[in-house]
C-alpha positions, -999 to 999 in steps of 0.1 A, spaced: 360 577 -795 370 561 -769 356 551 -738 371 546 -704 356 529 -670 354 551 -638 384 544 -617 385 555 -578 412 581 -574 398 597 -538 409 580 -514 438 562 -532 432 523 -528 457 504 -508 479 483 -522 474 451 -536 490 425 -518 506 398 -540 496 363 -523 527 345 -504 538 319 -524 528 284 -515 553 257 -502 553 229 -522 522 201 -506 505 229 -488 471 235 -494 446 268 -488 415 244 -492 398 249 -457 388 218 -435 349 211 -434 331 215 -405 321 181 -386 289 187 -365 290 172 -329 265 163 -304 246 188 -287 260 207 -255 235 198 -223 215 224 -213 216 234 -179 193 236 -155 175 271 -146 178 282 -113 157 312 -115 136 334 -135 160 343 -166 189 328 -152 209 296 -161 232 280 -138 267 273 -151 271 233 -149 307 224 -149 326 198 -172 341 171 -152 375 170 -163 394 139 -174 408 112 -151 444 126 -138 441 154 -154 446 187 -132 411 203 -119 410 241 -121 390 255 -98 371 292 -102 370 317 -73 341 310 -50 335 276 -60 334 240 -39 355 215 -50 330 183 -55 323 158 -32 345 128 -30 335 96 -44 327 65 -25 355 47 -52 377 74 -36 369 65 -3 374 33 -5 413 37 -23 423 58 3 406 40 35 413 2 21 409 -10 63 378 10 68 359 -26 63 380 -44 83 366 -38 118 329 -47 109 340 -77 93 367 -84 126 337 -78 150 314 -105 130 343 -132 130 348 -127 168 309 -126 173 303 -160 153 335 -176 174 320 -165 209 288 -181 197 305 -218 187 327 -214 220 293 -211 239 276 -237 224 303 -263 224 307 -252 265 269 -255 266 272 -293 253 302 -302 273 288 -290 302 254 -311 297 275 -342 288 294 -342 317 260 -333 343 247 -363 324 276 -387 329 278 -379 367 242 -387 370 247 -418 350 279 -427 372 262 -418 403 235 -446 400 262 -470 376 298 -466 392 325 -479 370 334 -513 376 364 -520 400 380 -554 386 395 -577 409 420 -602 393 423 -641 403 451 -657 397 449 -691 374 432 -718 399 428 -691 425 402 -679 450 394 -645 458 370 -628 491 346 -603 483 319 -597 508 323 -624 530 323 -647 503 355 -668 490 351 -671 451 367 -695 423 355 -703 389 365 -725 363 363 -727 322 360 -758 304 358 -765 266 332 -792 256 321 -801 219 284 -812 223 264 -811 251 233 -834 262 200 -820 243 214 -792 224 220 -792 190 254 -794 174 275 -762 169 288 -744 134 323 -757 131 334 -722 139 319 -720 173 325 -736 206 308 -744 240 319 -738 270 312 -751 308 314 -722 337 315 -734 375 314 -705 398 317 -717 434 307 -697 464 314 -705 500 302 -680 530 325 -669 555 301 -657 582 265 -653 584 267 -621 567 282 -640 533 251 -665 537 226 -635 538 242 -625 505 231 -655 484 214 -640 455 232 -653 421 259 -637 404 261 -623 370 282 -640 349 298 -633 312 328 -642 292 351 -610 279 379 -615 260 408 -591 258 396 -573 231 365 -557 244 341 -586 228 319 -598 260 295 -630 257 270 -635 280 265 -673 299 232 -690 309 224 -702 336 220 -743 342 222 -753 373 232 -751 408 236 -769 443 224 -741 468 200 -745 497 162 -737 489 163 -719 525 188 -698 535 186 -718 567 197 -746 554 226 -725 541 259 -735 558 289 -716 571 322 -726 549 303 -753 529 309 -750 491 281 -748 462 286 -738 428 265 -724 399 266 -741 370 264 -720 335 271 -728 297 281 -702 268 292 -705 231 321 -683 217 346 -687 188 361 -715 184 393 -695 176 394 -677 209 379 -701 234 414 -707 251 417 -669 257 382 -659 270 382 -654 306 354 -655 333 340 -622 348 315 -626 380 297 -600 396 289 -608 430 250 -597 442 251 -572 471 212 -578 484 206 -596 512 182 -627 517 175 -635 551 149 -659 568 113 -645 575 123 -607 571 93 -581 565 91 -559 536 100 -531 557 133 -547 569 142 -552 534 144 -517 526 158 -504 560 191 -529 557 194 -520 519 199 -482 533 223 -489 558 242 -515 536 272 -498 528 289 -519 500 292 -505 462 260 -517 441 273 -539 416 302 -524 410 330 -547 419 338 -574 394 357 -610 399 380 -611 371 396 -655 366 425 -657 345 433 -690 327 
């Protein structure tokens, strides 16, 4: 006896679909799943409530806002990009303040230097040069002045000089024109100068002025003899500069009278110089 397996007769079975034919190169093998990093868990906002954490959109991608959601605040980078000149006013103010401080300091130094120069010039006025022609004379403060310069190779009692040095003998003659000129009998300051600004001092050697003021005669010439050393190559170019004394010498004058007369003196103090050309 032949046995048959049970078959469903009701309800009828659905028709069996034939599998579609696959195109060449197609595959029905499913892709394996690749596990990714776990998503961050949002912080809890309340009991049993979890706040949704917005995911930042990639740069340049449009952002979709949800209803009721506020846009995120702009970052500092965005602010700097949109306002490239936001830091310029502050830096400009800093530069202006620094410049003002430098100018103030400079003005202070200039004012201080000028004030010091003014005070110095008050007691030390600039020289007033009076040029005298070669062999000539000039009258200054009641006295007629003359000067001569002579080159000599040796001086008695002095050691020979090096080959590049030259002795000079300077003779300054003064003639008082009146009693005022006689009282201005102080020894003058004499030096040798070159046109390039170099200066050489001279040393007094002798003079023939009377020791007593009462013996000093008006109209009589008296001389100061001096010596100096200059470079040999400039010996014929240097010139004598004579600065006459401005203080008065009076016979039997008391100290009180000396100071009183000095206060009344109108002539400038040590600022007039005679230049004797050669």
